[in-house]
N, C-alpha and C positions, 0 to 999 in steps of 0.2 A: 471209538470218540465218544465221550458225552457232551449232550449241550444242554445250556440253564440258560433260560429266560430270563433277564430282568424286566420287570414290566412296574410302571409307575400309575398312579392315578390320572384320570383323564384332565384332570384339573390343574396339573403341572406342565411345564414345558418341557420335560425332559421324554425323548421317544427311547421306545424301549428298545432294549439291544440283547445281543446273544453274548455268553460265554461258553466259549469250544475248549474243551480239556481233551487232550489225546496225544499220540507220538507223531513226531515230524509234521506236526502241521504248519511250520513256517514255511514248508515247501509249496504247503496248498491254500495259501493266501488268499489268491486270486480266484479260488474258485468256493473260497468259503464267503467273501465281500465282491460286490461289485465294483471295482478300481477305476472303472471308465466314469462314473459317476462324478469322479472328481478332476479337476483342472490338472492340478501338478500333485503328487506325491514327495513325502518331506520325512526322513528318518532323524531322531534324537536317538541316541546311545553315549556311550561312553567308551573309553581306550581298551577297555579289557574286553567288554562284549564283542565290541567292534572287530578285535583279531579271530573272535569266534564264533561268530554266527553272522555277522553282519554281511558278507558275500554270498551266504545262503539265504539270507533275505533280499538283496538287491538281484538276484537272479530271476526273483519271479515278481518283480516291481516294473512299471513302465522304465524304458531305457533312461530316458532324462532324469529318474529322481535323483536330488543331492540331500547331503547327509551332514551333521555333523556330530562330533565324537569330542564328548568332554572331559575332564577327568573322573576318575571313579571315585566313589565315596561320601560318607556324609560331610567331610571338610570340605566338599566343593559345592554344596547345594547351598546357595546364596545366591544373593540378585546379581550379583558381577558374573555370575555364571549364565544366568538368565537373560543379561544383556548380550552375551555372545549368542546367547541361542537367536536371541531376536533380531541379530546382527545378519546372521546366517539366514536366517528366514524371510530378511530383506532382500537380501542378494541373491537369496532365490526365487526371487519374484514370485513368493507365493500372495495368493489371491483369497476371498471369502469362498471359494470352493473348492481351497485346495485341501488335503487329507494328510494329518500327522500321524507318522508312527512312533509310539516309544517303546523302545526296544531295550530292555534292560532290568534292573532289579528296582528296590522301593525307591531309591535315591532319582532314577531317570522317572521312575514312573510319577512322584510326587511333581519334582522338577521339571520335566517338561510337558507333562499337562496343564503346570501351572503358567508356562511361557505360551503355551497354546490358547488356554483360555482366555489370556490378555492381549494378546497378538492380534489386531484387527477387530478387537472386540470377542474373537471366540472363532477357534476353527474346529474343525472336526478331526476325532482325533479316536486311533484304536492303540490300544493297552498289549504289548506282547512283553510280559514278565520274565525275566529269566531267573530268577531266583522263588526259592518255595515260600518265603516269606511277602515277596511281592504278588505269587500269585494267589495266596490266600487270604494276603489282608489287602495292600496298597492299590490292587488291579481292580478291585470290587468298591465302590460306593461314591466316587465322584469326587473326594478331596484332594485337592492341590496345595501344594505350599512350599515354602522354602524358608531355612532357619534365619532369624533374625538375633541379634543381642543376643546369643546364647540360647537361645529357647526354640527349642523344634517346632516346626511348621507354623509359626504364630501369623505369618503372612502367605495367606491364601484364598482360593474360591472354590466354590464347589460348580462342578461342571461333569456330567456324564459324558463318558465314551459312546462311542459307535458300536463299539464291540470290544472284547478280550480275545487274546489266543494265549491258551495256557499249554506249551510244547514242553513234556517231560524230559524231551531229548536235551533240553537245555541244562537240566540237574543233573545230567551227566559230569558235566564240568564243574559242579559246585564243591568247593572244598568242604568236609566233613562236617567243621567247625558250623557252618553257614547252615547245615544242613540243618543240623541240630538246633541250632538256634533258631532257627526259621520255625521248628517243629512246636516251639511254645508257644505260637500264636496257634496253632490246631488243638491246642489243649486247652487253651483259653478258650476256645470257642465253647467247647464241650462241657466247660465248669459253667458256663454264663448263659447256656440256654439248654444242654441236653446231655443228661447224667448218662444216658445210653451211649451216645457218641463218646463222651470222654472215657468211657470204659473201653470201648473201640479202638480208640488211637492211644490208649496206654497199653493196651493188651502185648504189645511187643515194644523191642526196641525200634525206634525210629527207622535204620538204614534196612531192619529185617522185611520190611513191606513188600510185597512184590509191584510190580509196576502197575497192573491192573487193580489193585489192592489200594494205591497211592493214587490212582485217579478217580477211585471212589471216595478217598477220605477228603482230597482237595475240592471234590463235586460237594460233599457235606458239608464243609468250611465255608465256602462261596454260597451256598445255598443259606446257612446258617447267617451269614452276614447279609445276603442280599435281603433275608427276612425284615432285619433293622431299617436297613437304606430304605427299602420300597416303604415301611411305613412312618420312616420321620427323616425325609433324605435330607433337610436343613438344621436337623436337630432342635426343632421349635415344638416338639412336643417333649421330648427331654428322652424318648425311648431308646432311641440310637446313642445315647450316651454309655450304655451297657456295655457296647462295646471296648468303651476305655479302659474296663477293668484291668488293674495291672499296669495302666500308663501313666496315671496322674506322679506315681513314686518313681515308676521305672525312666519316662522320660526325662525326668530331673537327672536320677544318677547316671543316664546314657550323654545329657547333655553337659555333666561334670566332668564324666570319664573322659569325654571327646578331648578335653583341655588337656590332658595327660598322658604321660608315654605309657598308657596302658587302656585304651580305650575299650569298650565293650561293644559288641553287637547289638544291635537293636533287641532280637529275640531274648538275648543275656540278660539286658538291663528290664526286659517286661519280666523275666522270671524272677527277677528280685523283687520288683513292683508288685506280683503276684501274690510271693510270701509275704512281705509286708502288708498290703491290702486284704488279705485272708485273717491275718493276726488282728488288725485292725477291723474285720468283719466280726471275728469271734470276742474281742473285746467289747463290740458293741451289741453282742448278744444275738448275732444274725446267724452265726456259725460253730458249729460243734467242734469240740477238740478231735473228737474222732474223725471229722471230715478234715479237718485242718492236717492231720498226720497225712490222711491219704491223698491230699495235694502236696503235700512237701516230697513225698515218696515218687508220686508221678513224675515229679522233676528232676528229682535225683537220679532214677532210673533212665530220665533221657539226659542224663549228664548235663541238665542245664544247672545252672550257678544258683544257690540259696542262699550264699553270704557274699559278703564286698568286704575289703578293704581298705585303708586310705581315703576314707571319706567321712565327713564329719554331718553330724543331725543338720545342723543350722546351715549349712553349705543346703541341703536338702530341700529345707523348709523353704528358704530363698527362693527357689526355682520353683516349686510346687506354688507358689503364693502368686506366678505369673502364668500359671496353667489357663488354657482358653475357656475351660469348664466353669471356672469360679463368676460367682455374680455378687455385687454388693459386697466386695472384700471378702466372702464367704468361701472357704474351702470346699469343693463340693466332689465328692467320690461316688464313685459306682462300685458297688461291694457284694459279696455273695450272702444269699440266703438259703444256704446250702447248697451242695453242688448240682448244677444243671439250674438252678436259678440264680438270677441279678435283681438288685433295683438300684435306684440311683437318685443324685441330687441329695445322696446324705451328707448333711454336714456333721463333722466329727470334732471332739474337743482337741484341742491342741495336745493335750497330752497323750490323748488314745493315737493323734498321730505319730505323736514322739516315740509312743512306745512298738508301733508299728516298725519304724525305722530300724530304730534300735535293735530289733528280732533279726536284723539280716546284717547287722554289721558284725564284725570279727575281730 
């Protein structure tokens, strides 16, 4: 087992907290955290994860623990689902000293933490991410949220957990497509922060890494994300926006495709966003053609999509103009200044944005 400590400056209200990474950690939750300090424990999960891991978790929790299982997937990530969670919390008699466990993928992590951060103005919670994407992305950083008006995570809060448990046993049931899509975020971490890490995580086909190698990779991605979160928790200085590379266009594509019969997984949409925003980086004079080719090949070798069909440039523009990072009606991008180095708050001419989008259209 590996442990990573997330630490915040003394001036912030958030406590430091641990991230535990290993195998069969769900069964060890009571030894990792002192559950006796909480008045009640409540679990938020979805109906898919409920069948796989809920019973195993409940065996290691206080006998009176209650839970709610909501429908799985991005389409359930809305305020109506949150209202059902709030109702279940109320029915369970939770108080200000209760603990909530978010057991599931990124949707449960985002939505469960949002419900928890707003119920009684905030309860303690622990994230137990069950997908690789949630383990290296959503579970670390304290961003919570739900989708609204066709825009991802536009309603949300900042609220840090009491801890995170990353258990590799949950990945054994993850479909291959979801695992590969999740790996895009790992590759992105190398692109924005550490060229050596990028080379390491692209040295093999994603499913060829051993459990020990995967633990080290997850630790590495959590460490990179923690660097930005610890230095800019609320995106006030702006450096945390670097983590959004690939997401401005990626989120737009994901939201558009969610409304069709051909939805994309988050990582698949981000892969497309990475290609588009790398092309923008190149056209802005920040990224060389040689590095652009390396990025494209790395994603292709990981079976991540680099082109998309049945989508219009105008539709993507409409979505990205609603992006949370925009200010004063200016579209702000995080772009690559070479592999392993990123810059933020880059305002790009619409013609170059259009060219970046066209680079992924087929």
